[in-house]
N, C-alpha and C positions, 0 to 999 in steps of 0.2 A: 394393665390397661383394661378398663371395663368395656364390654360390648353393649352399646346402647342402641335401641331401635325405637324410632318415632313412627307412629302410624297416623295418617290423615286421609280423608276421602279424596281430596283434590287440593290444588293450589290456585283455584279460581279466586276472584275478588271476594274478600270477606275478612272479618276481624280476626278470627282464629288463624286463618291462613297467613295474614300479615304479621301477626304476633310470632308465629312459629318461624317464619323467614327471618325475623329480627333476632329471635332467640338463638338459633342454631350456631351462627358464627361466634357467639360469645362463650360457648362451652369450651373448656380447656382441653385442647387436643392432645396434650401430654398425659391426660388422665383418662380420656374417653375416646373410644372408637365409635364415631357417631354415624348412624345409618338412618335412612329415611325410606319408608315405603309409602308411596303415593298410589292409592288404589285406582284412581282415574287420572291418567296423565294428560298433559296439554294445557294446564292452567296458566294464566298470565303471570302469576308470581313465580313460576319455575325459573324464569330468567333471572330472578334476584338471588337464587341460591348460590353460595360460594362453592368452590371446588373441594373444600375440605369435607363437605357433607357427601357421603356416599349414597347414591340412589340405588336401592336394591331392586332386582327384577321381581316381578310378580310370581307367585307360586306356579309351578308347572302343572297343568291339568291334562289328564289323559283324555282320550276321545270319549270314553264313557262318561267321565265326570263333566266334560264340557256339555254333553247331551243332557245330563241331569241338571246342570245350571240353566240350560236353555228352557227345560221344562219348568224349572222354578221361576224363570223370568216370565213365562207365559202365565203361570199361576198368579204371579204378582200383578201383572197387567189386568187380568180378569178380576181378581179380588179387589184391586184398587177401584175399578169401575163399579163393582157391586156395592162397595162401602160408600162410594160417592152418591150413587143412586138412592141407597137406603138411608143416607145421612148418618151412618154409624161412624164413630170417631176411632181412628187408629193412626199413629204416627207412621209416615212412609218408611222410616228406618226400621221400625218394629215389624211392619208388614213384610218388607224385603227380607229381613232376617228369618221370619217364620216361613217364607216361601223358598228362600235360597240358602239360608245359613247352614243347614245340615249338609250341603254340598260344597260350601266354601272351604278353602284351605288358607292357612297362614304360612309365612316364610319358614323354610326348613332351618333347623339348627337350634341351638340353645343360646339364650341371651341373659346377660347379667341383669339388665333392666329393660323393660318394654314400656313405652309411654303411648297411650291412646290419646291423641291430642284433640279429640272431639268425643262428645256423647254419641250414642247411636252405634252404627255398624263398627267403627274402629274399636269402641269399648267392648262390644259383643265378641269381636274376634279375639281381643286380648283375653277376655274372660274364659272363652271356650276353646280356642283353636291354637294358641301360641304358648310354647314352653318358655317361662321366664322365672328367674330367681326372685324378681320383684316386679310387681305390676302397678303402674301409676296411670290414673285416668283423669284427664282434664274435663271440667264442666264449663263450657263457654256460654251457656244460655240457661235461662230459667226453664228447666226441662218440663216442669209441671204446666207452666203457661204455654209451652210449645206443643203440648199434647202427648207427651210421653206417658206411658202407663206406670204409675208408681210401683205397682206390684211386680210387673214384668222386669223393670229396670233394677229393682231392689235385688232380685236374684242374680243379676249380673254384677252389681257392686259388691255383693258378698265375696266375690272372687278377687276383688281388687285390694291391694295393700294400702295405697294412698289415693285419696280423691282430692283434686285441686280445683275448687271454684275460683273464678277470676275476679271476684270482688267480695268485700266484707258483707255486703247485703245478701249476695247470693249464698255465701257461707251460712248466714243466719237462716235463710229459707231452707237450705238442705238440712240444717240441724233440726229445724222444726218438723220437717216432713220425714227425714230419715235419722231419727235420734240414735238408732242402733249403730250407726257408722260414725258417731261423733269423734271418736279417737282417730279416725282416718283423715279428717279434713285438714288441709293446709291451704290458706288463701294465697294465691300467687297471681298478681295483677298482670295483665297483658303488657308485654315488654315493648317499649318505644325508645328510640335513640333521638333525642332532640336535635343533636348536631346534624344527623343525616336528614331529618325532616326539614330543618331550616335550609340546608344546602339544596335539597331538591325543590324547595319552594321558590328558589330564585330562577328556575328554568322558565322559559317563555311558553306561552300557550297560543294555539292557532286562532282562537276566537278574538277578533279585533274589537268587537263591540261588547265584550264581557262586562265592562264597567260603565256602559253607557247610561244605565239607570242604577237605582239602588239595587245592589246585587245580593241576593239570598242564595245560599248553597246548602244542599243536602247530599251526603255521600252514603251509599249503601246499596246492597242488593235490592232489586225491585221484587221484593217478596212481601207477602201479607204482614209479616212481623214488623217490617219497617214502616208500614202505614203511609205510603205515598198517596194513597187515595185521600187521606186526611189532609195531606199537603196541598193537593189540588183544590179540595173544598175550601181550605183556608185561603188559598190564592184568590179564589172567586170572591170571598168575603173582603179581602184587602182591596181587590180591584173595585168592588162595588162601593167601598167607602172612599175611593178617589186616590188611592196610593199608586204612585208610578214606580214600578219595580220590575225586575226579572228574576225568577226563581229557577235555578239550574239544578238538575238531578244528575249525579254521576253514579253509574252502576248499570247492571243489566240483570234480567231475570224474567220470570214468568208473568209478572204483573204489567209488563210494558204495554201490551195491547189495550188492557183495561184503562191504564193511565192515559194513553193517547186518546182513547174514546171519550174520556171525561174532559180532557183539555178541549177537544173539538166541540163537545156538547155545550160547554160554558164559554166558548169562543175566547180561550185563554192562550192562543198560539203566541201572542206577543208578550205573555207574562210568565209562562211556564215552559221550560225547554229541557227535555231529556237529552243529555249529551252522549249517553252510552258509557261504556267502560273507559276509564283512563288509568293507566298504570301509575301515573304520578298525579294524584289528586291534590297534593300539597301546593302546587303552583296556583291552582284554582282557589284553595283555602286562603292563601296569602292575599289574594286580590278581592275576596268577597267582603261585603260590609257586615253581614251577619251570618253565622252558621246556625242552621236549624236541624234538630233531631226530632223526628216525628214518630219514633218507634212505639209499638204497643208494649213490648218487653225486650229486655236485653240481659246478657250475663254481666256485662260491664258497660259498654258504650265507648268503644275504642276511638271512634271518629271525634267524639267530644274531647277526649284527651289530646288528640292531634290538633284540633282547632285551638285549644287553649295554649298548646306549645307555640303556636303561631300568633298568639295574642289576640285571638278573635273573640268578640262577644257572642255568647251562645244562648239560644232559646231552645228549650227542650220540653217535650211532653213529660207528664208526671208518671213515668214508668217506675217500677219498684226499686231498681238499683241506681237510679240517677242521682239519688241523694249521697251516694258514695263520692260523687265528683262535683256536684253543684249545690250551692246554698242559695235559695231564691233571694234575689235583690242584692246579693253580695258578689258572687263571681259568675252570675248568669241569671236567667229567668226561667222559671218552671211553670208550665201552664197545664190546665186540665186538658183532657184528650177530646176536644171538640173544636170545630172551626172558629167559633166566636172567641173562646178563651185564648186559643193559640194566635189568632189574628190580633187580638188586643196586645198580647205580649210582644209580637213581632213589630207591630206599629209603634209601641212604646220604645222598644230598643232602637228602632230606626229614627225616631223623631225627637226623643228626649236626649239631647246631647250630654247633659250633666250625668244622667243615669248611665249612659253607655260608657262615658269616659271613666266613671268610678268603677264600673265593672272591668273595663280594660286594665285599669291601674291595679286592681286586685288580682287579676289573672297574671299580670306581669310579675307579681311577687312569688308566684308558685313555681316550683321546680320539679320537673318530672325526672326522677332518677331511677326509674324501674330497671334500666339496663344494668344498674349496679346492685340494687337491693334484691330484685326478684331473681336474678341469675344466681345470687348467693343462696337463696332458698332452694332453687332447683338443684344446684350442685349438692346441697346438704341432703336432699332426698335421694339423689343418685348415689351418694357416698355411704349413706346410712346402711349398716348391716342388718 
């Protein structure tokens, strides 16, 4: 039996986190001893883990090393503020590693396979701090658009045996930017189980007036990448053209105060409503009229796939990997990344009954079987000598 270790920063709300929780129960426990190291405990998705997955304890730190880590944390805080003031660009994960990575430890012991299920610190730990016969690193986002340094991360990926982008488009981006690693790439889509999603979608929700108006939904972390500011700007445009709707945001994150400030500025309190985090967004997806993805960039776009499983018409911004899932005017609408274009697409989807029904019919023909196809790819990588 192979000893497998998965590493992830946390199990808070997010696409990578949701995909990992869906993936772990599918691994053959007769072949694999599956272990999970969650670097920061307490995430909402931890409750979804099954008992077959062993949560391992964090590395034990001596008093001296704890002091060194604290010094690194202070250095990170100061450096982050300096970079912000001087407007110099560095990804927070890289900065954290440069300030604290030298003092971090990985779990003790030897592993047959270790999987870093995120770019950033989990991948850096795998490359530098953990003994493994085989190293696999997931890439869940367009790391170049996200602000990661190509040179810095190339040094890390040199130490990795297999690199797994989560979409075909992301694979192509990596091939273009890191052609030296082309033999390492295996595209593995985020895993979803349609049966579970449809089952959870039947649960009730507390908001009694959720469908009182045309209901638009966006699910995702309230982070700059997800571009909720564009959503609020688009809502203003829709309101100004006379559309009666309510746009709900599910998620939490650092952009919340900025989002609320913009809602108040435009007097959109009756049109845009942040609901906070919901462990079961599918009940809301099932009841919405249109699902909208406003992201600036993604590695895949998991919530689009979830909305399609529930038969929802989707409007998305034109980020680079969206074409892996949507064909404009066929199984969704793709709009340029500005309020006017996005509002036009949403208005068309909400008011053009023929177009919307054609898209819904097309989506109904699709079948998401990633829980079969992708788990096979994963086990192939785990088994390969």
